[in-house]
N, C-alpha and C positions, 0 to 999 in steps of 0.2 A: 085216823091213824095218829099216834102220839109222837111227837118230836122225840128223836133220840138225842138226849141230853146226857153228857157224861163230865167229870171234872177233867181238867187237862192233866192231872197227875195220872190219869189212865193211860196216857200215851206210853208210859214205861211198858205197857202191855200192848203197844201199838198194832200187833197182828189182830188182837181182839177187836180193837177199835176200828181198823180197816175192813175186818169182815162185816162189820154191820152197815157199811156204806153201800148204797145202791143209787141207781138212777132214780132220781125223785125222792131219795131219802138220804139226806145229808146227816152227818153226825155234828152236832154242836157240841162244843167245849166250853166250859166254864172255868174262870180264874177267880179264886176269892168269892166263889158263889154267885158271880155274875157272868151273863153269856159274853163270850170273847172272841171265839173263832167258829168258823163252820167248815168241815171238811166235806167236799162233794166229789161225786165221781166225775171223771174228766169230760165224759160225754155229756153230762148235764152242765158241767162249766161252758163247754163249748156251744151248747144250745143257748145258755144263758147270754154269752157274749154276742151270739149271732142275733138274738132277739133284741137286745140293747141296741146294736148297730142299726137294725131295721127300723126300731123306734126312733133313733136319731135321725135317720134319712127320711121317714115319714114326717117328722116334726120340721125338718128344714123344708120339706116340700109344702106343707101346710103354711108355714110362715111365708114362703115365696108366694103362694097362691093368695094370701091374705094381703100382701103387699102389692102384687102385681095383677091379681085377678085371676079368677079361674078360667080355664079354657073349656070349650063345648067337646062333648064325646066325638063329634064328627071331625073336629080339628085333631084330636088324639089319633083317629084312625087315618087321617091323612099323613100326620107325621110318622106314623107307623108303616105307611105305604099300603095301607088297605089291607093289611095282613089280618085284619079282624073279621074278615067274611068273604 
């Protein structure tokens, strides 16, 4: 799938630009011939934000594990109150 790239001047016909936006299909706007903006569907934006937050939390967990050491799966099960099985 080719990226949807338009000059920012196309915003004069913003309804046309907005019609081309779909989840997973942002519209990229150029200014003076260079990529400048991306317009994304709100659902796509929210998914991206949630993914970034998850990645940050995973990175924190990994950093903590490297610093303090990893724990065994049986310890995790004990912490969770044996809910794993």
